[in-house]
Biopython code that builds the backbone (N, CA, C, O; Angstrom):
import numpy as np
from Bio.PDB.StructureBuilder import StructureBuilder

atoms = [
    (1, "MET", "N", (-15.983, -2.773, 3.272)),
    (1, "MET", "CA", (-14.384, -3.177, 3.224)),
    (1, "MET", "C", (-14.002, -0.765, 3.089)),
    (1, "MET", "O", (-14.511, 0.032, 2.301)),
    (2, "GLU", "N", (-13.073, -0.531, 4.122)),
    (2, "GLU", "CA", (-12.520, 0.139, 4.410)),
    (2, "GLU", "C", (-11.843, 1.371, 2.960)),
    (2, "GLU", "O", (-11.746, 1.003, 1.790)),
    (3, "THR", "N", (-11.518, 2.594, 3.389)),
    (3, "THR", "CA", (-11.283, 2.759, 2.234)),
    (3, "THR", "C", (-9.928, 3.449, 1.980)),
    (3, "THR", "O", (-10.137, 4.659, 2.078)),
    (4, "VAL", "N", (-8.551, 3.200, 1.680)),
    (4, "VAL", "CA", (-7.767, 3.792, 1.877)),
    (4, "VAL", "C", (-6.972, 4.265, 0.535)),
    (4, "VAL", "O", (-7.367, 4.023, -0.606)),
    (5, "GLU", "N", (-5.678, 5.046, 0.892)),
    (5, "GLU", "CA", (-5.463, 5.696, -0.218)),
    (5, "GLU", "C", (-4.157, 5.821, -0.577)),
    (5, "GLU", "O", (-3.317, 6.369, 0.136)),
    (6, "LEU", "N", (-3.850, 5.144, -2.088)),
    (6, "LEU", "CA", (-2.738, 4.306, -2.016)),
    (6, "LEU", "C", (-1.403, 4.986, -2.458)),
    (6, "LEU", "O", (-1.842, 5.853, -3.214)),
    (7, "SER", "N", (-0.242, 5.112, -2.457)),
    (7, "SER", "CA", (0.995, 5.719, -2.754)),
    (7, "SER", "C", (1.112, 5.444, -4.328)),
    (7, "SER", "O", (0.452, 4.549, -4.857)),
    (8, "GLN", "N", (1.890, 6.174, -4.965)),
    (8, "GLN", "CA", (2.084, 6.206, -6.622)),
    (8, "GLN", "C", (2.985, 5.003, -7.033)),
    (8, "GLN", "O", (3.169, 4.506, -8.144)),
    (9, "GLN", "N", (3.607, 4.607, -5.537)),
    (9, "GLN", "CA", (4.329, 3.367, -6.042)),
    (9, "GLN", "C", (3.354, 1.941, -5.444)),
    (9, "GLN", "O", (3.915, 0.852, -5.325)),
    (10, "GLN", "N", (2.029, 2.092, -5.137)),
    (10, "GLN", "CA", (1.350, 1.126, -4.244)),
    (10, "GLN", "C", (0.514, 0.903, -5.954)),
    (10, "GLN", "O", (0.502, -0.151, -6.590)),
    (11, "SER", "N", (-0.124, 2.237, -6.383)),
    (11, "SER", "CA", (-1.279, 2.652, -8.070)),
    (11, "SER", "C", (-0.066, 1.722, -9.035)),
    (11, "SER", "O", (-0.512, 0.730, -9.612)),
    (12, "ALA", "N", (1.218, 1.994, -9.179)),
    (12, "ALA", "CA", (1.787, 1.290, -10.399)),
    (12, "ALA", "C", (2.062, -0.025, -10.424)),
    (12, "ALA", "O", (2.429, -0.597, -11.451)),
    (13, "ARG", "N", (1.859, -0.771, -8.962)),
    (13, "ARG", "CA", (2.241, -1.726, -8.923)),
    (13, "ARG", "C", (0.851, -3.058, -9.069)),
    (13, "ARG", "O", (0.918, -4.271, -9.272)),
    (14, "MET", "N", (-0.256, -2.174, -8.864)),
    (14, "MET", "CA", (-0.988, -2.498, -8.994)),
    (14, "MET", "C", (-1.873, -2.569, -10.730)),
    (14, "MET", "O", (-2.580, -3.432, -11.252)),
    (15, "ALA", "N", (-1.293, -0.953, -11.280)),
    (15, "ALA", "CA", (-1.180, -1.683, -12.572)),
    (15, "ALA", "C", (-0.644, -2.358, -13.497)),
    (15, "ALA", "O", (-1.094, -2.806, -14.551)),
    (16, "GLU", "N", (0.369, -2.396, -13.012)),
    (16, "GLU", "CA", (1.619, -4.159, -13.628)),
    (16, "GLU", "C", (1.186, -5.540, -13.257)),
    (16, "GLU", "O", (1.931, -6.415, -13.697)),
    (17, "LEU", "N", (-0.054, -6.039, -12.407)),
    (17, "LEU", "CA", (-0.295, -6.984, -11.566)),
    (17, "LEU", "C", (-0.550, -7.871, -12.880)),
    (17, "LEU", "O", (-0.883, -7.329, -13.934)),
    (18, "PRO", "N", (-0.358, -9.426, -12.756)),
    (18, "PRO", "CA", (-0.918, -9.732, -14.044)),
    (18, "PRO", "C", (-2.358, -9.918, -13.974)),
    (18, "PRO", "O", (-2.770, -9.789, -12.821)),
    (19, "GLU", "N", (-3.389, -10.219, -14.962)),
    (19, "GLU", "CA", (-4.754, -10.352, -14.983)),
    (19, "GLU", "C", (-5.238, -11.494, -13.758)),
    (19, "GLU", "O", (-6.205, -11.353, -13.010)),
    (20, "ASP", "N", (-4.425, -12.478, -13.780)),
    (20, "ASP", "CA", (-5.220, -13.979, -12.980)),
    (20, "ASP", "C", (-4.458, -12.984, -11.329)),
    (20, "ASP", "O", (-4.036, -13.854, -10.567)),
    (21, "HIS", "N", (-4.296, -11.969, -10.893)),
    (21, "HIS", "CA", (-4.348, -11.762, -9.273)),
    (21, "HIS", "C", (-5.028, -10.723, -9.117)),
    (21, "HIS", "O", (-4.894, -9.710, -9.803)),
    (22, "ARG", "N", (-5.884, -10.876, -8.136)),
    (22, "ARG", "CA", (-7.266, -10.203, -7.444)),
    (22, "ARG", "C", (-6.310, -9.352, -6.234)),
    (22, "ARG", "O", (-5.279, -9.672, -5.641)),
    (23, "VAL", "N", (-7.094, -8.248, -6.189)),
    (23, "VAL", "CA", (-7.220, -7.201, -4.921)),
    (23, "VAL", "C", (-8.514, -8.150, -4.542)),
    (23, "VAL", "O", (-9.547, -8.601, -5.037)),
    (24, "VAL", "N", (-7.505, -8.142, -2.940)),
    (24, "VAL", "CA", (-9.332, -8.951, -1.556)),
    (24, "VAL", "C", (-9.477, -8.422, -0.671)),
    (24, "VAL", "O", (-10.116, -8.712, 0.341)),
    (25, "GLY", "N", (-8.726, -7.310, -1.014)),
    (25, "GLY", "CA", (-8.549, -6.874, 0.655)),
    (25, "GLY", "C", (-7.784, -5.649, 0.860)),
    (25, "GLY", "O", (-7.285, -5.172, -0.159)),
    (26, "VAL", "N", (-7.497, -4.764, 2.457)),
    (26, "VAL", "CA", (-6.762, -4.006, 2.420)),
    (26, "VAL", "C", (-6.810, -4.694, 4.035)),
    (26, "VAL", "O", (-7.711, -5.285, 4.630)),
    (27, "ASP", "N", (-5.512, -4.349, 4.399)),
    (27, "ASP", "CA", (-4.649, -4.466, 5.812)),
    (27, "ASP", "C", (-3.488, -3.010, 6.264)),
    (27, "ASP", "O", (-2.261, -2.930, 6.336)),
    (28, "HIS", "N", (-4.573, -2.054, 6.485)),
    (28, "HIS", "CA", (-4.301, -0.891, 7.827)),
    (28, "HIS", "C", (-3.825, -0.142, 6.040)),
    (28, "HIS", "O", (-4.758, 0.628, 5.809)),
    (29, "THR", "N", (-2.967, -0.092, 4.987)),
    (29, "THR", "CA", (-2.722, 0.408, 4.361)),
    (29, "THR", "C", (-1.916, -0.543, 2.949)),
    (29, "THR", "O", (-1.358, -0.351, 1.869)),
    (30, "ALA", "N", (-2.128, -1.100, 3.422)),
    (30, "ALA", "CA", (-1.926, -2.008, 2.284)),
    (30, "ALA", "C", (-2.756, -2.930, 1.041)),
    (30, "ALA", "O", (-2.773, -4.131, 1.312)),
    (31, "PRO", "N", (-3.108, -2.741, 0.368)),
    (31, "PRO", "CA", (-4.081, -3.407, -0.797)),
    (31, "PRO", "C", (-2.957, -4.882, -0.455)),
    (31, "PRO", "O", (-1.731, -4.991, -0.479)),
    (32, "LEU", "N", (-4.171, -5.949, -0.119)),
    (32, "LEU", "CA", (-3.886, -7.207, -0.595)),
    (32, "LEU", "C", (-4.538, -8.447, -1.815)),
    (32, "LEU", "O", (-5.676, -8.778, -2.148)),
    (33, "VAL", "N", (-3.283, -8.835, -2.185)),
    (33, "VAL", "CA", (-3.647, -9.714, -3.792)),
    (33, "VAL", "C", (-3.424, -10.880, -3.039)),
    (33, "VAL", "O", (-2.850, -11.028, -1.961)),
    (34, "ARG", "N", (-4.198, -12.005, -4.091)),
    (34, "ARG", "CA", (-4.152, -12.974, -3.815)),
    (34, "ARG", "C", (-3.723, -13.726, -5.239)),
    (34, "ARG", "O", (-4.203, -13.338, -6.304)),
    (35, "LYS", "N", (-2.678, -14.950, -5.165)),
    (35, "LYS", "CA", (-2.332, -14.546, -6.556)),
    (35, "LYS", "C", (-2.770, -16.217, -6.516)),
    (35, "LYS", "O", (-2.953, -16.950, -5.544)),
    (36, "PRO", "N", (-2.849, -16.469, -7.844)),
    (36, "PRO", "CA", (-3.846, -17.893, -8.337)),
    (36, "PRO", "C", (-3.569, -19.209, -7.657)),
    (36, "PRO", "O", (-4.236, -20.244, -7.655)),
    (37, "THR", "N", (-2.013, -18.810, -6.875)),
    (37, "THR", "CA", (-1.976, -20.606, -5.926)),
    (37, "THR", "C", (-2.710, -20.191, -4.775)),
    (37, "THR", "O", (-2.514, -20.921, -3.804)),
    (38, "GLY", "N", (-3.577, -19.142, -4.567)),
    (38, "GLY", "CA", (-4.057, -18.524, -2.995)),
    (38, "GLY", "C", (-3.366, -18.370, -2.025)),
    (38, "GLY", "O", (-3.835, -18.674, -0.928)),
    (39, "GLN", "N", (-1.771, -17.743, -2.149)),
    (39, "GLN", "CA", (-0.781, -16.925, -1.424)),
    (39, "GLN", "C", (-1.568, -15.254, -1.738)),
    (39, "GLN", "O", (-1.833, -14.718, -2.814)),
    (40, "ILE", "N", (-1.748, -14.836, -0.518)),
    (40, "ILE", "CA", (-1.809, -13.078, -0.082)),
    (40, "ILE", "C", (-0.529, -12.629, -0.063)),
    (40, "ILE", "O", (0.437, -12.896, 0.652)),
    (41, "ILE", "N", (-0.675, -11.997, -0.854)),
    (41, "ILE", "CA", (0.611, -10.738, -0.777)),
    (41, "ILE", "C", (0.138, -9.245, -0.589)),
    (41, "ILE", "O", (-0.540, -8.550, -1.345)),
    (42, "PRO", "N", (0.603, -9.001, 0.442)),
    (42, "PRO", "CA", (0.457, -7.227, 0.543)),
    (42, "PRO", "C", (1.237, -6.127, 0.218)),
    (42, "PRO", "O", (2.270, -5.952, 0.864)),
    (43, "ILE", "N", (0.913, -5.300, -0.725)),
    (43, "ILE", "CA", (1.630, -4.318, -1.756)),
    (43, "ILE", "C", (1.762, -3.132, -0.713)),
    (43, "ILE", "O", (0.870, -2.420, -0.250)),
    (44, "GLN", "N", (3.132, -3.120, -0.475)),
    (44, "GLN", "CA", (3.470, -1.862, 0.780)),
    (44, "GLN", "C", (3.648, -0.774, 0.054)),
    (44, "GLN", "O", (3.957, -0.862, -1.134)),
    (45, "GLN", "N", (3.445, 0.619, 0.789)),
    (45, "GLN", "CA", (3.905, 2.230, 0.536)),
    (45, "GLN", "C", (4.701, 2.022, -1.086)),
    (45, "GLN", "O", (4.319, 2.520, -2.145)),
    (46, "ASN", "N", (6.156, 0.940, -0.816)),
    (46, "ASN", "CA", (6.832, 1.382, -1.736)),
    (46, "ASN", "C", (6.625, 0.418, -2.794)),
    (46, "ASN", "O", (7.661, 0.051, -3.349)),
    (47, "GLY", "N", (5.438, -0.128, -3.249)),
    (47, "GLY", "CA", (5.219, -0.577, -4.117)),
    (47, "GLY", "C", (5.522, -2.507, -4.391)),
    (47, "GLY", "O", (5.220, -3.330, -5.256)),
    (48, "ARG", "N", (6.321, -2.508, -3.010)),
    (48, "ARG", "CA", (6.969, -4.006, -2.984)),
    (48, "ARG", "C", (6.233, -4.758, -2.516)),
    (48, "ARG", "O", (5.673, -4.428, -1.470)),
    (49, "LEU", "N", (5.846, -6.560, -3.345)),
    (49, "LEU", "CA", (4.735, -7.013, -2.626)),
    (49, "LEU", "C", (6.111, -8.149, -1.645)),
    (49, "LEU", "O", (7.243, -8.551, -1.914)),
    (50, "THR", "N", (5.134, -8.288, -0.432)),
    (50, "THR", "CA", (5.934, -8.593, 0.558)),
    (50, "THR", "C", (4.506, -10.353, 1.187)),
    (50, "THR", "O", (3.301, -10.491, 0.974)),
    (51, "VAL", "N", (5.416, -11.173, 1.860)),
    (51, "VAL", "CA", (4.604, -11.757, 2.382)),
    (51, "VAL", "C", (3.281, -11.501, 3.365)),
    (51, "VAL", "O", (3.527, -10.774, 4.327)),
    (52, "ALA", "N", (1.869, -12.010, 3.257)),
    (52, "ALA", "CA", (1.153, -11.367, 4.546)),
    (52, "ALA", "C", (1.398, -11.748, 6.040)),
    (52, "ALA", "O", (2.205, -12.543, 6.521)),
    (53, "THR", "N", (0.623, -11.082, 6.534)),
    (53, "THR", "CA", (0.890, -11.549, 7.939)),
    (53, "THR", "C", (0.249, -12.596, 9.020)),
    (53, "THR", "O", (-0.899, -12.656, 8.580)),
    (54, "ILE", "N", (0.267, -13.198, 9.816)),
    (54, "ILE", "CA", (-0.205, -15.111, 9.511)),
    (54, "ILE", "C", (-1.420, -14.111, 10.666)),
    (54, "ILE", "O", (-2.197, -14.800, 11.326)),
    (55, "ALA", "N", (-1.511, -12.289, 10.857)),
    (55, "ALA", "CA", (-2.668, -12.277, 11.450)),
    (55, "ALA", "C", (-3.773, -11.607, 10.610)),
    (55, "ALA", "O", (-4.930, -11.281, 10.878)),
    (56, "ALA", "N", (-2.974, -11.512, 9.442)),
    (56, "ALA", "CA", (-3.635, -11.269, 8.515)),
    (56, "ALA", "C", (-4.924, -11.847, 7.587)),
    (56, "ALA", "O", (-5.912, -11.297, 7.101)),
    (57, "ARG", "N", (-4.308, -13.529, 7.588)),
    (57, "ARG", "CA", (-4.524, -14.502, 6.687)),
    (57, "ARG", "C", (-6.362, -15.431, 7.191)),
    (57, "ARG", "O", (-7.070, -16.168, 6.504)),
    (58, "PRO", "N", (-6.526, -14.975, 8.486)),
    (58, "PRO", "CA", (-7.797, -15.344, 8.927)),
    (58, "PRO", "C", (-8.905, -14.618, 8.789)),
    (58, "PRO", "O", (-10.035, -15.023, 8.514)),
    (59, "ARG", "N", (-8.520, -13.464, 9.003)),
    (59, "ARG", "CA", (-9.374, -12.019, 8.207)),
    (59, "ARG", "C", (-9.703, -11.773, 6.886)),
    (59, "ARG", "O", (-10.854, -11.396, 6.665)),
    (60, "LEU", "N", (-9.051, -11.888, 6.100)),
    (60, "LEU", "CA", (-9.331, -12.742, 4.190)),
    (60, "LEU", "C", (-10.135, -13.693, 4.367)),
    (60, "LEU", "O", (-11.212, -13.638, 3.773)),
    (61, "ALA", "N", (-9.874, -14.694, 5.127)),
    (61, "ALA", "CA", (-10.538, -16.414, 4.892)),
    (61, "ALA", "C", (-11.613, -15.671, 5.251)),
    (61, "ALA", "O", (-12.302, -15.431, 4.260)),
    (62, "ALA", "N", (-12.078, -15.173, 6.318)),
    (62, "ALA", "CA", (-13.455, -15.147, 6.610)),
    (62, "ALA", "C", (-14.274, -13.961, 5.783)),
    (62, "ALA", "O", (-15.476, -13.883, 6.039)),
    (63, "ALA", "N", (-13.828, -13.209, 4.997)),
    (63, "ALA", "CA", (-14.501, -11.653, 4.766)),
    (63, "ALA", "C", (-14.542, -11.469, 3.311)),
    (63, "ALA", "O", (-15.241, -10.609, 2.776)),
    (64, "SER", "N", (-13.706, -12.372, 2.611)),
    (64, "SER", "CA", (-13.487, -12.687, 1.364)),
    (64, "SER", "C", (-13.742, -13.719, 0.369)),
    (64, "SER", "O", (-12.896, -14.197, -0.388)),
    (65, "PRO", "N", (-14.855, -13.994, 0.425)),
    (65, "PRO", "CA", (-15.057, -15.140, -0.554)),
    (65, "PRO", "C", (-14.506, -15.042, -2.166)),
    (65, "PRO", "O", (-14.330, -13.986, -2.775)),
    (66, "ILE", "N", (-14.304, -16.256, -2.637)),
    (66, "ILE", "CA", (-13.225, -16.624, -3.801)),
    (66, "ILE", "C", (-14.609, -16.080, -4.886)),
    (66, "ILE", "O", (-15.666, -16.657, -4.628)),
    (67, "SER", "N", (-14.649, -15.386, -5.659)),
    (67, "SER", "CA", (-15.716, -15.787, -6.705)),
    (67, "SER", "C", (-15.737, -15.422, -8.190)),
    (67, "SER", "O", (-15.894, -14.242, -8.503)),
    (68, "ASP", "N", (-15.621, -16.154, -8.911)),
    (68, "ASP", "CA", (-15.619, -16.319, -10.215)),
    (68, "ASP", "C", (-15.956, -16.469, -11.582)),
    (68, "ASP", "O", (-15.071, -16.634, -12.421)),
]
sb = StructureBuilder()
sb.init_structure("model")
sb.init_model(0)
sb.init_chain("A")
sb.init_seg("    ")
for serial, (resi, resn, name, xyz) in enumerate(atoms, 1):
    if name == "N":
        sb.init_residue(resn, " ", resi, " ")
    sb.init_atom(name, np.array(xyz, "f"), 0.0, 1.0, " ", f" {name:<3s}", serial, name[0])
structure = sb.get_structure()
């Protein structure tokens, strides 16, 4: 996994995530969070959560097995 520097807003958002949300990867500069429903949500530079792009989903499915 590549290393990225998070913005202050991204760090704050990650600290506020519910326990059942998991950081599963990174897409350029956005950490990717998996909700309990399976939806992948990037955390943008400004700390906002958005829907993952279609291009990011196949990479996540192949690269990050779900482990509990």
